[in-house]
Biopython code that builds the backbone (N, CA, C, O; Angstrom):
import numpy as np
from Bio.PDB.StructureBuilder import StructureBuilder

atoms = [
    (1, "MET", "N", (39.961, 14.909, -34.609)),
    (1, "MET", "CA", (39.425, 15.495, -33.024)),
    (1, "MET", "C", (38.201, 15.689, -33.870)),
    (1, "MET", "O", (38.134, 16.126, -35.019)),
    (2, "GLU", "N", (37.127, 15.227, -32.970)),
    (2, "GLU", "CA", (35.884, 15.969, -33.263)),
    (2, "GLU", "C", (35.590, 16.675, -32.262)),
    (2, "GLU", "O", (34.867, 15.931, -31.600)),
    (3, "GLU", "N", (35.702, 17.823, -31.618)),
    (3, "GLU", "CA", (34.270, 18.186, -30.184)),
    (3, "GLU", "C", (33.515, 19.037, -30.148)),
    (3, "GLU", "O", (33.701, 20.234, -29.929)),
    (4, "SER", "N", (32.750, 18.575, -30.326)),
    (4, "SER", "CA", (31.138, 19.250, -30.304)),
    (4, "SER", "C", (31.249, 20.263, -28.989)),
    (4, "SER", "O", (31.682, 20.214, -27.838)),
    (5, "ASN", "N", (30.623, 21.165, -29.827)),
    (5, "ASN", "CA", (30.494, 22.638, -29.085)),
    (5, "ASN", "C", (28.820, 22.799, -28.885)),
    (5, "ASN", "O", (28.125, 22.835, -29.900)),
    (6, "LYS", "N", (28.216, 22.892, -27.599)),
    (6, "LYS", "CA", (26.754, 22.563, -27.598)),
    (6, "LYS", "C", (26.069, 24.143, -28.150)),
    (6, "LYS", "O", (24.955, 24.467, -28.562)),
    (7, "ARG", "N", (27.331, 24.874, -27.919)),
    (7, "ARG", "CA", (26.736, 26.349, -27.939)),
    (7, "ARG", "C", (26.492, 26.809, -29.518)),
    (7, "ARG", "O", (26.057, 27.927, -29.794)),
    (8, "GLU", "N", (26.870, 25.675, -30.657)),
    (8, "GLU", "CA", (26.654, 26.071, -32.095)),
    (8, "GLU", "C", (25.173, 24.816, -32.294)),
    (8, "GLU", "O", (24.488, 24.959, -33.307)),
    (9, "ASN", "N", (24.935, 24.098, -31.666)),
    (9, "ASN", "CA", (23.700, 23.183, -31.819)),
    (9, "ASN", "C", (22.502, 23.567, -31.966)),
    (9, "ASN", "O", (21.726, 22.883, -31.298)),
    (10, "ILE", "N", (21.888, 24.595, -32.722)),
    (10, "ILE", "CA", (21.033, 25.235, -32.913)),
    (10, "ILE", "C", (19.550, 24.942, -32.867)),
    (10, "ILE", "O", (18.537, 25.511, -33.273)),
    (11, "ASP", "N", (19.849, 23.725, -32.151)),
    (11, "ASP", "CA", (18.239, 22.796, -31.894)),
    (11, "ASP", "C", (18.299, 23.002, -30.312)),
    (11, "ASP", "O", (17.527, 22.338, -29.619)),
    (12, "GLN", "N", (19.139, 23.849, -29.746)),
    (12, "GLN", "CA", (18.836, 24.066, -28.290)),
    (12, "GLN", "C", (19.099, 25.682, -28.139)),
    (12, "GLN", "O", (19.401, 26.277, -27.105)),
    (13, "ILE", "N", (18.968, 26.044, -29.008)),
    (13, "ILE", "CA", (18.354, 27.806, -28.523)),
    (13, "ILE", "C", (16.998, 28.141, -28.918)),
    (13, "ILE", "O", (16.437, 27.879, -29.982)),
    (14, "PRO", "N", (16.554, 28.760, -27.903)),
    (14, "PRO", "CA", (14.968, 29.353, -27.680)),
    (14, "PRO", "C", (14.900, 30.320, -29.093)),
    (14, "PRO", "O", (15.635, 31.219, -29.501)),
    (15, "LYS", "N", (13.459, 29.592, -29.724)),
    (15, "LYS", "CA", (13.373, 30.624, -30.491)),
    (15, "LYS", "C", (11.620, 31.279, -30.789)),
    (15, "LYS", "O", (11.160, 32.064, -31.619)),
    (16, "GLU", "N", (11.007, 30.478, -29.628)),
    (16, "GLU", "CA", (10.074, 31.584, -29.274)),
    (16, "GLU", "C", (9.640, 31.803, -27.489)),
    (16, "GLU", "O", (10.126, 31.244, -26.505)),
    (17, "ASP", "N", (9.033, 32.377, -27.542)),
    (17, "ASP", "CA", (8.359, 33.339, -25.921)),
    (17, "ASP", "C", (7.867, 32.980, -25.315)),
    (17, "ASP", "O", (8.018, 33.054, -24.095)),
    (18, "ASP", "N", (6.866, 32.300, -26.049)),
    (18, "ASP", "CA", (5.109, 31.412, -25.422)),
    (18, "ASP", "C", (5.992, 30.386, -24.268)),
    (18, "ASP", "O", (6.683, 29.379, -24.424)),
    (19, "THR", "N", (5.520, 31.321, -22.856)),
    (19, "THR", "CA", (5.558, 29.894, -22.000)),
    (19, "THR", "C", (4.922, 29.014, -22.314)),
    (19, "THR", "O", (5.104, 28.234, -21.379)),
    (20, "GLN", "N", (3.766, 28.180, -23.510)),
    (20, "GLN", "CA", (3.316, 27.199, -23.860)),
    (20, "GLN", "C", (4.240, 26.465, -24.204)),
    (20, "GLN", "O", (4.203, 25.267, -23.923)),
    (21, "GLY", "N", (5.276, 27.013, -24.888)),
    (21, "GLY", "CA", (6.007, 26.303, -26.196)),
    (21, "GLY", "C", (6.995, 25.613, -25.446)),
    (21, "GLY", "O", (6.962, 25.665, -24.216)),
    (22, "GLN", "N", (7.923, 24.933, -26.085)),
    (22, "GLN", "CA", (8.824, 24.303, -25.959)),
    (22, "GLN", "C", (9.653, 24.644, -24.673)),
    (22, "GLN", "O", (9.692, 23.807, -23.771)),
    (23, "THR", "N", (10.304, 25.813, -24.552)),
    (23, "THR", "CA", (11.710, 26.616, -23.791)),
    (23, "THR", "C", (10.494, 26.173, -22.470)),
    (23, "THR", "O", (10.814, 25.422, -21.549)),
    (24, "GLY", "N", (8.488, 27.059, -22.653)),
    (24, "GLY", "CA", (8.257, 27.298, -21.256)),
    (24, "GLY", "C", (8.257, 25.829, -20.582)),
    (24, "GLY", "O", (8.686, 25.649, -19.443)),
    (25, "LYS", "N", (7.680, 24.681, -21.482)),
    (25, "LYS", "CA", (7.104, 23.697, -20.768)),
    (25, "LYS", "C", (8.389, 23.112, -19.887)),
    (25, "LYS", "O", (8.206, 22.556, -18.804)),
    (26, "VAL", "N", (9.689, 23.296, -20.462)),
    (26, "VAL", "CA", (10.852, 22.913, -20.249)),
    (26, "VAL", "C", (11.091, 23.642, -18.390)),
    (26, "VAL", "O", (11.868, 23.273, -17.510)),
    (27, "ILE", "N", (10.180, 24.621, -18.389)),
    (27, "ILE", "CA", (11.370, 25.431, -17.180)),
    (27, "ILE", "C", (10.204, 25.539, -16.412)),
    (27, "ILE", "O", (10.275, 26.268, -15.423)),
    (28, "SER", "N", (8.798, 24.786, -16.730)),
    (28, "SER", "CA", (8.055, 24.768, -15.965)),
    (28, "SER", "C", (7.862, 23.259, -15.673)),
    (28, "SER", "O", (6.792, 22.915, -15.171)),
    (29, "GLU", "N", (8.720, 22.418, -15.918)),
    (29, "GLU", "CA", (9.110, 21.304, -15.195)),
    (29, "GLU", "C", (10.031, 21.329, -14.212)),
    (29, "GLU", "O", (9.947, 20.600, -13.224)),
    (30, "GLN", "N", (11.022, 22.206, -14.416)),
    (30, "GLN", "CA", (12.415, 22.938, -14.130)),
    (30, "GLN", "C", (11.836, 22.918, -12.744)),
    (30, "GLN", "O", (11.970, 22.058, -11.873)),
    (31, "ASN", "N", (11.028, 24.276, -12.717)),
    (31, "ASN", "CA", (10.600, 24.469, -11.505)),
    (31, "ASN", "C", (9.841, 23.841, -10.649)),
    (31, "ASN", "O", (9.666, 24.395, -9.564)),
    (32, "ALA", "N", (9.129, 22.399, -10.927)),
    (32, "ALA", "CA", (8.346, 21.215, -10.237)),
    (32, "ALA", "C", (9.531, 20.368, -9.030)),
    (32, "ALA", "O", (9.403, 20.044, -7.849)),
    (33, "VAL", "N", (10.869, 20.213, -10.205)),
    (33, "VAL", "CA", (12.146, 20.019, -9.581)),
    (33, "VAL", "C", (12.512, 20.585, -7.999)),
    (33, "VAL", "O", (12.759, 21.791, -7.959)),
    (34, "ALA", "N", (12.573, 19.838, -6.680)),
    (34, "ALA", "CA", (13.581, 20.519, -5.849)),
    (34, "ALA", "C", (14.333, 20.524, -6.231)),
    (34, "ALA", "O", (14.891, 19.756, -7.015)),
    (35, "GLY", "N", (14.718, 21.900, -5.537)),
    (35, "GLY", "CA", (16.466, 21.848, -5.852)),
    (35, "GLY", "C", (16.741, 22.467, -7.569)),
    (35, "GLY", "O", (17.758, 22.759, -8.197)),
    (36, "GLN", "N", (15.525, 22.475, -7.836)),
    (36, "GLN", "CA", (16.016, 23.269, -9.521)),
    (36, "GLN", "C", (14.968, 24.496, -9.772)),
    (36, "GLN", "O", (14.829, 24.959, -10.904)),
    (37, "ARG", "N", (14.390, 24.892, -8.887)),
    (37, "ARG", "CA", (14.034, 26.006, -9.254)),
    (37, "ARG", "C", (14.394, 27.614, -9.845)),
    (37, "ARG", "O", (15.325, 28.265, -9.371)),
    (38, "LYS", "N", (13.282, 28.259, -11.220)),
    (38, "LYS", "CA", (14.606, 29.097, -12.025)),
    (38, "LYS", "C", (14.489, 30.151, -10.333)),
    (38, "LYS", "O", (13.631, 30.098, -9.452)),
    (39, "GLU", "N", (15.680, 30.978, -10.438)),
    (39, "GLU", "CA", (15.726, 32.025, -9.403)),
    (39, "GLU", "C", (15.934, 34.027, -10.478)),
    (39, "GLU", "O", (16.475, 35.075, -10.126)),
    (40, "VAL", "N", (15.285, 33.682, -11.584)),
    (40, "VAL", "CA", (15.758, 34.699, -12.087)),
    (40, "VAL", "C", (14.904, 35.168, -13.081)),
    (40, "VAL", "O", (15.783, 35.679, -13.776)),
    (41, "SER", "N", (13.753, 35.419, -13.760)),
    (41, "SER", "CA", (12.559, 36.242, -14.841)),
    (41, "SER", "C", (13.345, 36.043, -16.210)),
    (41, "SER", "O", (14.553, 36.281, -16.212)),
    (42, "VAL", "N", (12.795, 35.672, -17.228)),
    (42, "VAL", "CA", (12.990, 35.858, -18.337)),
    (42, "VAL", "C", (12.201, 36.955, -19.482)),
    (42, "VAL", "O", (11.439, 36.410, -20.281)),
    (43, "GLU", "N", (12.339, 38.216, -19.560)),
    (43, "GLU", "CA", (11.345, 38.463, -20.977)),
    (43, "GLU", "C", (11.692, 38.089, -21.892)),
    (43, "GLU", "O", (10.853, 37.232, -22.168)),
    (44, "SER", "N", (12.240, 38.101, -22.485)),
    (44, "SER", "CA", (12.162, 37.076, -23.891)),
    (44, "SER", "C", (13.450, 36.176, -24.183)),
    (44, "SER", "O", (14.615, 36.559, -24.288)),
    (45, "TYR", "N", (12.953, 34.909, -24.284)),
    (45, "TYR", "CA", (14.014, 33.904, -24.748)),
    (45, "TYR", "C", (14.831, 33.587, -25.593)),
    (45, "TYR", "O", (15.984, 33.154, -25.583)),
    (46, "SER", "N", (13.693, 34.003, -26.741)),
    (46, "SER", "CA", (14.431, 34.580, -27.590)),
    (46, "SER", "C", (16.163, 35.159, -27.882)),
    (46, "SER", "O", (17.333, 34.919, -28.181)),
    (47, "LYS", "N", (15.129, 36.079, -27.505)),
    (47, "LYS", "CA", (15.890, 37.586, -27.427)),
    (47, "LYS", "C", (16.914, 37.208, -26.734)),
    (47, "LYS", "O", (17.987, 37.300, -27.331)),
    (48, "VAL", "N", (16.956, 36.671, -25.289)),
    (48, "VAL", "CA", (18.673, 36.453, -24.483)),
    (48, "VAL", "C", (19.806, 35.602, -25.678)),
    (48, "VAL", "O", (20.961, 35.628, -26.105)),
    (49, "ALA", "N", (18.709, 34.997, -25.786)),
    (49, "ALA", "CA", (19.399, 33.011, -26.517)),
    (49, "ALA", "C", (19.966, 34.140, -27.626)),
    (49, "ALA", "O", (21.156, 34.318, -27.366)),
    (50, "ASN", "N", (19.645, 34.785, -28.514)),
    (50, "ASN", "CA", (20.347, 35.985, -29.626)),
    (50, "ASN", "C", (21.190, 36.540, -29.555)),
    (50, "ASN", "O", (22.165, 36.554, -30.307)),
    (51, "ILE", "N", (20.947, 37.240, -28.435)),
    (51, "ILE", "CA", (22.138, 38.382, -27.764)),
    (51, "ILE", "C", (23.151, 37.054, -27.373)),
    (51, "ILE", "O", (24.186, 37.058, -28.041)),
    (52, "GLY", "N", (23.052, 36.146, -26.598)),
    (52, "GLY", "CA", (24.179, 35.019, -26.247)),
    (52, "GLY", "C", (24.702, 34.662, -27.253)),
    (52, "GLY", "O", (25.904, 34.879, -27.405)),
    (53, "GLN", "N", (23.901, 33.964, -28.302)),
    (53, "GLN", "CA", (25.134, 33.608, -29.462)),
    (53, "GLN", "C", (25.693, 34.797, -30.104)),
    (53, "GLN", "O", (26.831, 34.837, -29.636)),
    (54, "ILE", "N", (25.572, 35.735, -30.856)),
    (54, "ILE", "CA", (25.959, 36.602, -30.992)),
    (54, "ILE", "C", (27.148, 37.181, -30.251)),
    (54, "ILE", "O", (28.211, 37.356, -30.848)),
    (55, "LEU", "N", (27.013, 37.465, -29.052)),
    (55, "LEU", "CA", (28.406, 37.876, -28.026)),
    (55, "LEU", "C", (28.919, 36.846, -27.806)),
    (55, "LEU", "O", (29.718, 37.056, -26.893)),
    (56, "LYS", "N", (28.955, 35.567, -28.167)),
    (56, "LYS", "CA", (29.513, 34.401, -27.038)),
    (56, "LYS", "C", (30.764, 34.164, -28.093)),
    (56, "LYS", "O", (30.868, 32.949, -28.263)),
    (57, "ASP", "N", (31.834, 34.946, -28.926)),
    (57, "ASP", "CA", (32.881, 35.441, -28.897)),
    (57, "ASP", "C", (33.896, 36.476, -28.554)),
    (57, "ASP", "O", (35.114, 36.483, -28.733)),
    (58, "MET", "N", (32.793, 37.675, -27.816)),
    (58, "MET", "CA", (32.684, 38.778, -27.826)),
    (58, "MET", "C", (34.293, 38.701, -26.266)),
    (58, "MET", "O", (34.057, 38.019, -25.268)),
    (59, "ASP", "N", (35.389, 39.298, -26.351)),
    (59, "ASP", "CA", (36.148, 39.621, -25.758)),
    (59, "ASP", "C", (35.758, 40.330, -24.046)),
    (59, "ASP", "O", (35.629, 41.553, -24.085)),
    (60, "PHE", "N", (35.595, 39.779, -22.818)),
    (60, "PHE", "CA", (34.941, 40.594, -21.515)),
    (60, "PHE", "C", (36.186, 40.976, -20.816)),
    (60, "PHE", "O", (37.294, 40.447, -20.907)),
    (61, "PRO", "N", (35.902, 41.746, -20.272)),
    (61, "PRO", "CA", (34.973, 43.018, -19.861)),
    (61, "PRO", "C", (35.289, 44.094, -21.249)),
    (61, "PRO", "O", (36.364, 44.423, -21.750)),
    (62, "ALA", "N", (33.841, 44.477, -21.619)),
    (62, "ALA", "CA", (34.131, 45.335, -22.575)),
    (62, "ALA", "C", (32.956, 46.342, -21.997)),
    (62, "ALA", "O", (32.099, 46.231, -21.121)),
    (63, "GLU", "N", (33.501, 47.805, -23.301)),
    (63, "GLU", "CA", (32.390, 48.811, -22.601)),
    (63, "GLU", "C", (31.210, 49.157, -23.550)),
    (63, "GLU", "O", (31.342, 49.320, -24.763)),
    (64, "LYS", "N", (30.233, 49.234, -22.978)),
    (64, "LYS", "CA", (29.434, 49.391, -24.344)),
    (64, "LYS", "C", (28.946, 50.013, -25.555)),
    (64, "LYS", "O", (27.826, 49.893, -26.051)),
    (65, "SER", "N", (30.030, 50.761, -26.012)),
    (65, "SER", "CA", (29.899, 50.896, -27.377)),
    (65, "SER", "C", (31.014, 49.873, -28.049)),
    (65, "SER", "O", (31.004, 49.874, -29.280)),
    (66, "LYS", "N", (31.649, 49.295, -27.626)),
    (66, "LYS", "CA", (32.391, 48.593, -28.053)),
    (66, "LYS", "C", (31.735, 47.155, -28.166)),
    (66, "LYS", "O", (32.346, 46.422, -28.944)),
    (67, "ILE", "N", (30.673, 46.615, -27.587)),
    (67, "ILE", "CA", (29.568, 45.976, -27.216)),
    (67, "ILE", "C", (28.721, 45.875, -28.377)),
    (67, "ILE", "O", (28.523, 44.969, -29.187)),
    (68, "ILE", "N", (28.207, 47.223, -28.224)),
    (68, "ILE", "CA", (27.311, 47.394, -29.865)),
    (68, "ILE", "C", (27.726, 47.487, -30.963)),
    (68, "ILE", "O", (26.984, 47.189, -31.899)),
    (69, "GLU", "N", (29.345, 48.032, -31.246)),
    (69, "GLU", "CA", (29.840, 47.718, -32.455)),
    (69, "GLU", "C", (30.186, 46.200, -33.453)),
    (69, "GLU", "O", (30.204, 45.839, -34.630)),
    (70, "PHE", "N", (30.473, 45.556, -31.792)),
    (70, "PHE", "CA", (30.543, 44.056, -32.030)),
    (70, "PHE", "C", (29.293, 43.577, -33.180)),
    (70, "PHE", "O", (29.273, 43.225, -34.359)),
    (71, "VAL", "N", (28.349, 43.779, -32.146)),
    (71, "VAL", "CA", (27.066, 43.174, -32.801)),
    (71, "VAL", "C", (26.641, 43.870, -33.900)),
    (71, "VAL", "O", (25.715, 43.236, -34.407)),
    (72, "ARG", "N", (26.866, 44.828, -34.481)),
    (72, "ARG", "CA", (26.222, 45.741, -35.545)),
    (72, "ARG", "C", (27.592, 44.650, -36.398)),
    (72, "ARG", "O", (26.993, 43.882, -37.151)),
    (73, "GLN", "N", (28.324, 44.530, -36.434)),
    (73, "GLN", "CA", (29.368, 43.406, -37.188)),
    (73, "GLN", "C", (29.491, 42.198, -37.446)),
    (73, "GLN", "O", (30.315, 41.646, -38.175)),
    (74, "LYS", "N", (28.149, 41.506, -36.469)),
    (74, "LYS", "CA", (28.766, 40.058, -36.043)),
    (74, "LYS", "C", (27.178, 39.975, -36.629)),
    (74, "LYS", "O", (26.995, 38.889, -37.179)),
    (75, "SER", "N", (26.076, 40.785, -36.647)),
    (75, "SER", "CA", (25.187, 40.172, -36.768)),
    (75, "SER", "C", (24.000, 40.811, -38.214)),
    (75, "SER", "O", (22.781, 40.957, -38.313)),
    (76, "SER", "N", (24.801, 40.966, -38.830)),
    (76, "SER", "CA", (24.477, 41.975, -39.840)),
    (76, "SER", "C", (23.377, 41.002, -40.951)),
    (76, "SER", "O", (22.730, 41.698, -41.733)),
    (77, "ASP", "N", (23.214, 39.865, -41.017)),
    (77, "ASP", "CA", (22.303, 38.883, -41.667)),
    (77, "ASP", "C", (20.638, 38.412, -40.632)),
    (77, "ASP", "O", (19.588, 37.863, -40.965)),
    (78, "ASP", "N", (21.178, 38.999, -39.268)),
    (78, "ASP", "CA", (19.809, 38.591, -38.444)),
    (78, "ASP", "C", (18.988, 39.610, -38.334)),
    (78, "ASP", "O", (19.056, 40.836, -38.241)),
    (79, "GLN", "N", (17.866, 38.440, -38.383)),
    (79, "GLN", "CA", (16.834, 39.828, -38.704)),
    (79, "GLN", "C", (16.193, 40.480, -36.973)),
    (79, "GLN", "O", (15.236, 41.250, -37.052)),
    (80, "ASN", "N", (16.468, 40.313, -36.233)),
    (80, "ASN", "CA", (16.241, 40.598, -34.717)),
    (80, "ASN", "C", (17.552, 41.589, -34.304)),
    (80, "ASN", "O", (17.756, 41.925, -33.137)),
    (81, "LYS", "N", (18.450, 42.027, -35.493)),
    (81, "LYS", "CA", (19.273, 42.707, -35.129)),
    (81, "LYS", "C", (19.243, 44.644, -34.058)),
    (81, "LYS", "O", (19.949, 45.148, -33.185)),
    (82, "GLY", "N", (17.732, 45.177, -35.015)),
    (82, "GLY", "CA", (17.281, 46.107, -34.834)),
    (82, "GLY", "C", (16.828, 46.017, -33.046)),
    (82, "GLY", "O", (17.193, 46.919, -32.291)),
    (83, "GLU", "N", (16.209, 45.118, -32.659)),
    (83, "GLU", "CA", (15.535, 45.083, -31.402)),
    (83, "GLU", "C", (16.395, 44.963, -30.788)),
    (83, "GLU", "O", (16.559, 45.878, -29.981)),
    (84, "ILE", "N", (17.583, 43.668, -30.773)),
    (84, "ILE", "CA", (18.915, 43.772, -29.952)),
    (84, "ILE", "C", (19.206, 44.973, -29.853)),
    (84, "ILE", "O", (18.692, 45.490, -28.861)),
    (85, "LEU", "N", (20.198, 46.060, -30.844)),
    (85, "LEU", "CA", (20.608, 47.262, -30.860)),
    (85, "LEU", "C", (20.320, 47.626, -30.250)),
    (85, "LEU", "O", (21.052, 47.946, -29.314)),
    (86, "SER", "N", (18.512, 47.981, -30.268)),
    (86, "SER", "CA", (17.619, 48.889, -29.387)),
    (86, "SER", "C", (17.656, 49.063, -27.552)),
    (86, "SER", "O", (17.656, 50.045, -26.809)),
    (87, "ALA", "N", (17.691, 47.400, -27.293)),
    (87, "ALA", "CA", (17.811, 46.986, -25.974)),
    (87, "ALA", "C", (18.983, 46.952, -25.782)),
    (87, "ALA", "O", (19.375, 46.300, -24.815)),
    (88, "LEU", "N", (20.187, 47.808, -26.842)),
    (88, "LEU", "CA", (22.085, 47.495, -26.249)),
    (88, "LEU", "C", (22.121, 49.103, -25.914)),
    (88, "LEU", "O", (22.842, 49.617, -25.059)),
    (89, "GLU", "N", (21.103, 49.854, -26.849)),
    (89, "GLU", "CA", (21.025, 51.213, -27.172)),
    (89, "GLU", "C", (20.999, 51.818, -25.960)),
    (89, "GLU", "O", (21.336, 52.979, -25.728)),
    (90, "LYS", "N", (20.396, 50.620, -24.811)),
    (90, "LYS", "CA", (19.718, 51.747, -23.446)),
    (90, "LYS", "C", (21.018, 51.409, -22.184)),
    (90, "LYS", "O", (21.204, 52.021, -21.132)),
    (91, "LEU", "N", (21.715, 50.326, -22.694)),
    (91, "LEU", "CA", (22.498, 50.113, -21.361)),
    (91, "LEU", "C", (23.148, 51.413, -20.633)),
    (91, "LEU", "O", (22.792, 52.484, -21.125)),
    (92, "GLU", "N", (23.666, 51.452, -19.999)),
    (92, "GLU", "CA", (24.726, 52.044, -18.972)),
    (92, "GLU", "C", (26.112, 52.828, -19.367)),
    (92, "GLU", "O", (27.166, 52.390, -18.905)),
    (93, "GLU", "N", (26.117, 53.518, -19.875)),
    (93, "GLU", "CA", (27.459, 53.711, -20.326)),
    (93, "GLU", "C", (28.671, 53.208, -18.730)),
    (93, "GLU", "O", (28.857, 53.745, -17.638)),
    (94, "ARG", "N", (29.133, 52.182, -19.274)),
    (94, "ARG", "CA", (29.789, 51.207, -18.252)),
    (94, "ARG", "C", (30.875, 50.233, -19.030)),
    (94, "ARG", "O", (30.979, 50.383, -20.247)),
    (95, "SER", "N", (31.646, 49.291, -18.400)),
    (95, "SER", "CA", (32.021, 48.373, -18.521)),
    (95, "SER", "C", (31.653, 47.071, -17.895)),
    (95, "SER", "O", (31.921, 46.853, -16.714)),
    (96, "TYR", "N", (30.851, 45.917, -18.898)),
    (96, "TYR", "CA", (29.815, 44.840, -18.322)),
    (96, "TYR", "C", (31.112, 43.282, -18.732)),
    (96, "TYR", "O", (31.736, 42.845, -19.699)),
    (97, "LYS", "N", (30.913, 42.981, -17.347)),
    (97, "LYS", "CA", (32.150, 41.522, -17.430)),
    (97, "LYS", "C", (31.071, 40.148, -18.491)),
    (97, "LYS", "O", (31.747, 39.505, -19.294)),
    (98, "ASN", "N", (30.092, 39.931, -18.450)),
    (98, "ASN", "CA", (29.593, 38.499, -19.128)),
    (98, "ASN", "C", (28.889, 38.918, -19.530)),
    (98, "ASN", "O", (28.679, 40.123, -19.395)),
    (99, "VAL", "N", (27.918, 37.867, -20.470)),
    (99, "VAL", "CA", (26.692, 38.297, -20.936)),
    (99, "VAL", "C", (25.612, 38.529, -20.904)),
    (99, "VAL", "O", (24.864, 39.093, -21.702)),
    (100, "SER", "N", (25.422, 37.947, -19.631)),
    (100, "SER", "CA", (24.350, 37.639, -17.897)),
    (100, "SER", "C", (24.091, 39.390, -17.976)),
    (100, "SER", "O", (23.108, 40.130, -18.013)),
    (101, "ASP", "N", (25.419, 39.533, -17.976)),
    (101, "ASP", "CA", (25.650, 41.414, -16.828)),
    (101, "ASP", "C", (25.047, 42.114, -17.938)),
    (101, "ASP", "O", (24.448, 43.111, -17.535)),
    (102, "ILE", "N", (24.985, 41.949, -19.240)),
    (102, "ILE", "CA", (24.675, 42.736, -20.391)),
    (102, "ILE", "C", (23.007, 42.728, -20.202)),
    (102, "ILE", "O", (22.243, 43.691, -20.128)),
    (103, "THR", "N", (22.733, 41.343, -20.155)),
    (103, "THR", "CA", (21.357, 40.794, -20.390)),
    (103, "THR", "C", (20.397, 41.351, -19.254)),
    (103, "THR", "O", (19.278, 41.716, -19.616)),
    (104, "MET", "N", (20.856, 41.483, -17.434)),
    (104, "MET", "CA", (20.423, 41.700, -16.817)),
    (104, "MET", "C", (20.588, 43.224, -17.050)),
    (104, "MET", "O", (19.645, 43.646, -16.380)),
    (105, "ALA", "N", (21.077, 44.105, -17.478)),
    (105, "ALA", "CA", (21.475, 45.730, -17.113)),
    (105, "ALA", "C", (20.389, 46.194, -18.387)),
    (105, "ALA", "O", (20.166, 47.390, -18.573)),
    (106, "ALA", "N", (19.731, 45.118, -19.250)),
    (106, "ALA", "CA", (19.164, 45.655, -20.248)),
    (106, "ALA", "C", (17.774, 45.341, -20.049)),
    (106, "ALA", "O", (17.012, 45.571, -20.988)),
    (107, "GLY", "N", (17.283, 44.816, -18.902)),
    (107, "GLY", "CA", (16.576, 44.912, -18.435)),
    (107, "GLY", "C", (15.094, 43.467, -19.134)),
    (107, "GLY", "O", (13.890, 43.566, -18.899)),
    (108, "LEU", "N", (15.848, 42.180, -20.055)),
    (108, "LEU", "CA", (15.859, 41.375, -20.223)),
    (108, "LEU", "C", (15.814, 40.066, -18.888)),
    (108, "LEU", "O", (14.799, 39.518, -18.457)),
    (109, "VAL", "N", (16.926, 39.880, -18.553)),
    (109, "VAL", "CA", (16.796, 39.297, -17.499)),
    (109, "VAL", "C", (16.686, 39.601, -15.915)),
    (109, "VAL", "O", (17.581, 39.953, -15.146)),
    (110, "TYR", "N", (15.685, 39.425, -15.728)),
    (110, "TYR", "CA", (15.784, 39.635, -13.776)),
    (110, "TYR", "C", (15.259, 39.123, -12.699)),
    (110, "TYR", "O", (15.592, 39.543, -11.591)),
]
sb = StructureBuilder()
sb.init_structure("model")
sb.init_model(0)
sb.init_chain("A")
sb.init_seg("    ")
for serial, (resi, resn, name, xyz) in enumerate(atoms, 1):
    if name == "N":
        sb.init_residue(resn, " ", resi, " ")
    sb.init_atom(name, np.array(xyz, "f"), 0.0, 1.0, " ", f" {name:<3s}", serial, name[0])
structure = sb.get_structure()
């Protein structure tokens, strides 16, 4: 039984933050459709997507220290590891419910 997991399809993960790039064009088209307006702003699509990919297997709720340790273990070959860890280090010491909670607290989505 072959079950496709859309989270594993790397073609769907934003690789750029340019508003004129593929991700920016899709969001712009979405904003033009009634009822589909984007209600949040994203500082860096690629960084948010990367954090989501790294943390997709994490058990929530999770404390800041557990999240940082998980990222250190999971992203050993990730070229953006330093940037991601830097953003996570700025998090408040508390429990986080999910990836969205983390990206909002880190100021990457607002």
